[in-house]
N, C-alpha and C positions, 0 to 999 in steps of 0.2 A: 504494500500500500504506500502510496506517495504522500508527501507532506503538502501537496498542492493539488488543486483541481486539474484534471487532465481530460481534454475533449478528445474522445476516441471515435466519434462518428466518421464513418468511411474507412476506418482501419479494418484490417482483415487478419485473422489468425488461421494458419494453414498447417497441415501436416506435410510430410515429405512427398506424398502422392498427390499433392495439390488439392486435397479436400479442404475447402475454405468456408469460413463464416465471416461476413462483413457486418460490422456493427452499424446499426441504423444511424442516419444523420441525426445530429443533436444529442447523441449519447455523451454524457459527461460523468466521469467518476470523481466524486468528492474526495477531499483529503481523508486518508485513513480507511477508505473503502476499496472494494475490488468488484470486478464484473465476473460473472460465472457463465460459461458457455457449455451446454450439454449437447451431446451428439444427437439424441433422439428427438422426439416431439413432446410437447408439453405446453403449458400456459406460462409464458414469460411475463415479466413485469419488473419494473425497477431496473436493477442491474443483473437480472437473470434472463438468459437468452437460450434458444434451442436452435440447433442446426437443421432439424427436420429430416435427418437421415434415417432410413429404415435399416441400414446396415452399419457395422462397426467402422469407425474412422481411424481411431488411434490404435496402433499396434501394441499389444501388451508386452511383447518381447523387446520393444524398443522403438522409439520414434523421435521425431524432432518437431516441436511446435514453434512456428515462427510468426511473430507479430510484426506487421508492416503498417506504416502510416498511409495516409491517403495518396501519397506520392510514390509509394512502393518501397520506401526506405525501411530497412530493418530497424525496429525499435528494441526488440527483445527476442531471444531464442532460448528454448529449454529442451534439452535432450535427456532421454532416459533409456 
């Protein structure tokens, strides 16, 4: 969680196979908070989002999540 507000509307989080979720325009993460993105379907709200995928996206044996800003620049990467 950051110590300042971060506007992430238009940013995308993707796995190595390019399964992506793009945050809706106007999405802002307040200081000390975080956004959650789930693979499947559900009722989002606030900072909870769903990719709407009917199949697995993230590989349990290892994958890389890359967060890119609206210009495609890498903001963060997480590998496991």
